[in-house]
N, C-alpha and C positions, 0 to 999 in steps of 0.2 A: 598531530600526534599519530603514531603508528605502532601497532602491536601485532606480532605473530601470535597465532593461537597456540598456547602451550597448556591448555586445560587437560586434565587427566582423561576426559572423555573424547578428546579430539581424535578424529578418524575412526571412532567406534561406530557400529551400526546405529541407526535411529531406533528408538523404541518401536515395537510392533504397532502400537496405536498411532504413533506419528507417521510411520511409513504408510499405513493404511489410509490415514486421513489425507495425505498429501501426495500419494503415489499416482501411478498411471490410471488405475481403475477409477479412483476418486475424481481425477481431472476429467476423464471421459464423462463421468456422471454429471459433473458441473456443466460441461459443455452441452450435454443433452438438455439440461434445464434451461440453458440460455436460448435454445431454439424456440422457446415459447415466449421470449421477450420481444416486444415490439422494438423495432430499430436495432436489433442485434446485428452486428457485423464485426468481423475481425478489424482490430485497429492496425494502422500502418506500421511497418518496420522500415525505418529510414537508414540507408547507408550514408556515411559521412566520409567519403574518400579524401576530400581536401583537408579536413581536420585530422584525419588519420596520418596523412603525410606531414602535416605541421607538427604533430605530437610525436611522430616517429614510431607508430605502431602499424601493424599490417592492415587492420580494418577496425572500424567502429560502427556498430549498429545500435540504433536507439528505437525502442518500442514506444510508440507515442500514444499514451493513455489519455491524452487531452481530447480524444475523440470517442471516449467510451460511453455508450448508452445515454448520450445527452447530458451526462453529469460532468464531463471534463476531467475525470479522475479514475484511477484504477479501483478506487473504493467502490465504484458502481458494481464491481464483481463480487464484493464481499457481503456487506450488510443486507442488501436486497435479496441475495441468494439465500442467506441464512433465514431471512424472514419467510421466504417461500417454503424452504425445507421444513421449518418449524410449524408453519400453518398446516402443511399436508400431514405431518406427523400427528398433530392435534386432531385433525379431521379423521384420520384413521382410528384414533383412540375413541372418539365420540361416535363415529358411524359404525365401528366394529368390522371394518373391511379395509382392504388395500385401496388407497386413493392415488391415482396416477396424476402426474403433473398436467396432463391434458385436461383434467377436470378442474383446473385452478379457478376457472370462472363459472363453474356450475353453481346453480342455486344452493345446493347442499353445502358446498365448500364455502361459498360467500357468506352463508348464514353463520358458519363457524367463525370466519374471519371477523364478522361484525361484532363478535363478543370479545375479541382479543385486542390488547394494547401492547405495542412494542416500544421499548424505551432504550435509550443509550445516551452516552456523553460523547461529545465530539469537538474537534478543532475546526470542523466545517464539512469536510468531504464524507466522512463516515456517517454523520448524521443525515446528510442528504440521501445517501444510499439507503439507510434504514427507512427514512421517510418515504422515499420513492417506492420501496418494496411494500410498505404498508398501504400506500395509496393504490398500488397495483392490485393488491389482493382484497382491498376493501376493509382494512383494519385501521385502528387508531394508532397514532404515534406521538410520543412525548420525548422531546430531545432537549437534553441539558447542555448548555453552552457556558463556558467560563468567560471572564472579563476580557480576555485577549482575542476573542473571536470577533472579527469585523462585522459591522452592520450589513455589509454586502453579502457576506457568507451566511449570516443569520437569515436574511431575506430569501436567499436561494433555498434554504431548508424549508422555510415557511411556505414557499410556493407549492409544496407537495401536501399542504394541509396539516403539517405537523404543529403541535402545541410546543412553544418554546419556553423553557425554564432557564432563567439566568442564575448562575451560581458564582458566588465569590471565590476568588482564588484562581488556580491554574487548572490545566487539563486533568491532572490526577485527582484534584479536589472534586471536579465535576463527575469523574468516574465513580468515586465513592458515594457522592450524593445521589446520582442516578440509580446506583445499585440499592441504596437504602430505601429510596422512595418506591422503586419497583417491587421490592420485597414487601413493603408495607401495604401496597395496593394489589398485589398479586399480578403485576404486569410481567411480561417476558422481557428480560434485559438482553439486548443483543450488543455485546461489547466486543471490540477488536483487541482487547487485552484480557489476560487470564489472571486468576488468583486461586488460592487453594480451594478445591471443591468446585471450581468453575472453569472447566476446560473445553467441554464439547462444543459449546456455541462459538467461542473464539476459534476453535478448530474448523468449524463450518465456514466462518468468515474467511479464514486462511485458505480453505479448500477452494473457495471461489476465485482466489487470486491465481491459483495454478493454471487457470485458463489462459492467462496472458503468456505464460511460459510455453505452454503447449502450442499456442499460435505462433510464437516467435520461432520455435524450433522448426516448425513447418515452413516458415517464411525464409529461413536462412539456408544458403546452399551448403554450408558446412557449419558444424556447431562451434560455439565460442571456446576460446582457451581461458578467458578471464571474464569475470562478471563483477561489476561494482553496483551495489544496491543500497540506497539510503534507508535509514532506520529511525523510526519513532519509538513506539513500544516494541517493535520488532516483527510484526505480523507479515509484512510484505517480504522482508529480507529472509525470514525463516521459511516462508512458503516457497519462494524461488529456490533457495538453497536446498531445501528438502526434496523438491521435485527433481531438480537437476541430479541430486545424489541418487535418487531412485531410478532415474532414466539411464544414467551413465555409470553408476557404480564407481569403481576405482579410477575410471577415466574421466570423472567429473571435472568441469572447469575449475580453475582457482577462483575462490569466492572471497570478496572483500566487503565488509559491512561498513557503511559510511554514516557517521553521526555528525550533527552540528556540534561544534565545540562548546556551545553554550547550553546544550541539552544532551550531553553524551552519556546517557544512562546505560546503553549497551556496551559502549567502550569501557565504562567503569566496571561493568560486570565482568568483562574480559580481563581487566587489570587485576581485580580482586579475586576472581574465580567464582563469584556468586552474584545473583541479581539482588539489588537493593536500591531503595529510593535515594536519589541524590538531591543535594540542596538546589533550591530554585534560585537562579541568578537573573541577570539581565535577559530580557526576551530576545529570541533569535528571529531574524528575518525569515527563516525557514519555518513558518508558523505551523505547518502541518506535521512537522517533526518535533515540535516542542513538547517533549514528554520527559518526565523525570523518574519514572518507575517502570522498568522494563517488564514485559510479559514473561512470566516464568516458563510458559510453554515455548515461546520463541527462543529464550535463552537455552533451554534444554536442547533444542534443535541446533542452534547456531554454535553451541559449545562443541558439537560433534562435527558439523560439516562446513563451518566457516573457517577459512584459512587465515584471515587477518581482520583486524578491527582498526578503524582510523577515524579521524575527525577532520572537518573542514571549517574554515572561518566564514564570517559573514560575507566578506568580499569575494571569496571563492565562489559562493553560490550566485552572487549577482553577476560576476564575470561569466559564469557558465550560462546563465539566462541570456546574457547579451550575445555570447558566442553563437548560441543556437538561434537567436532571433535574427542576427545579421551574419550569416555564414559566409565563408570564403566561396569564391566562384566554383560551382560544381556541386555544392551541397544544398539540400533543400532547407528553407527556414523552418524552425520548429518552435512553437509557442510553449515554453516551459515556465510554469509558475515558480514562486519563490523556493518551493521544496522540490519541484519537478526535476531540476537539473543537478541536484546534489550528488547523484551517482557519477555523473560526468565530472563534476568538481572534484570528486574523490580520485578519479583517474588522473586528472591534471595534477593534483597535489602529489600523488604517488610518483608520477614521472618526474616531478621537480625535486624529489628526494632520492638521491642515488641509493641509499640503504633500503628504502621501501621498494624502489623499482627492482633492485636485485633480489630482495626477499620474495617478491611476487613473480619473478621471472619474466618481467615485461621486456619486450624487445621488438625489433622490426617485423617479426612474424606473428606477433600477438593479435588474436582476433577478439576484440572487446565488445561485450554486450552491456548496455546500460538501459535504464527504463526512465522515460519521462513520466513520472507518476501523476502529474497534474498539468493541465493547461492553465489559462488565465482565469482561475476560479474566483479571483478577486481582481476584475479587470482594471479598476482604478489603481490599485497598488502595483499591478504588473506594469501599467503604463508609466508610472513614476520611476520604476526601477530600470526600465529599458529605454526611457526617453522617447516614448511613442504616444501619439494621440489616442485617447480612449476609443474613438470611432474606428481607427485603424486596427486596434486590438480586437474589436468585435468582428471585423471582417476576416481577420487571419485566424482567429481562435475557433476551435470546435466546441468550446465550453459555452454554456448559456451566459448571457450578460444581463 
């Protein structure tokens, strides 16, 4: 399914608060914080010339977040960054002075961290980021996971010392339960989705994501003309779209939001003109995108700066994983998890639909940017879907196994 954005807010400026949260100065600040992270390095940007020729576009570049900070996912930029920011703000409040990020491991700041508990709900990757951030600063973390989160992903969260709470239902149920428990015990909830009265912390999470866009623009010889980004609750899509809009203004690239057809909450918001929870159906293989209630902040941004909304099917995602894993001669192999290749799947789907292709202005000169949002964060599942031995996945993947 494909929809052009016809919302009344389309092509209007971002709200000042959103522009400030996701603009150039904010991205520079997030990068500055990252300099204090062990193992911080820019993730690679891969050119795919063979696939570009095959699909009939000028170029395709994929930002490979499967190598991000040992977590194998772009989420490493969000939750842990928010944890650090929130700790330093709390330290400033208690100590009565400005606290610099260079003081993160000082005895005074560590003493503050030891009194704090950070909580969240997760499909897997966000929880690992929050847990990693809490361990980094010396705080406690409590992570709520729903029934659909695999044992492998739960174990990866627990490695950072997080307390795991199993919640009946789906991701949105776990979000509600995590928020309830955090309020009851006075914990700090670090969610990647927003709700009325709760916007700043999801904004900080999204601010962390702008780092990958900033890196990619430095790594490209020329900026993209088209961007396809996958969407769960909307945080990554909104962060990328907003930052590009702030950098390029009216010359921003054409932006398409890609949802799984089985969990198309942002697509449905675009269809109806407002965000609302959709019915839970059959689970999608794109587990990290299986969300049924879009983030209102993400919708507020995407309604203004996304040009189109579309869905991809289960097989589309699996084909994209395999295309990246076994590329044509001349292209590097890319390990993309079940959700990681969904943006590329959206490009392929759009090119197969003449009406969508025309509406997006895709042609032989188009320079397309996509993001591999995760590597093999569940190596066993990845191996099943690409027909590869688990040992080979461990060798090729930048994600922990």
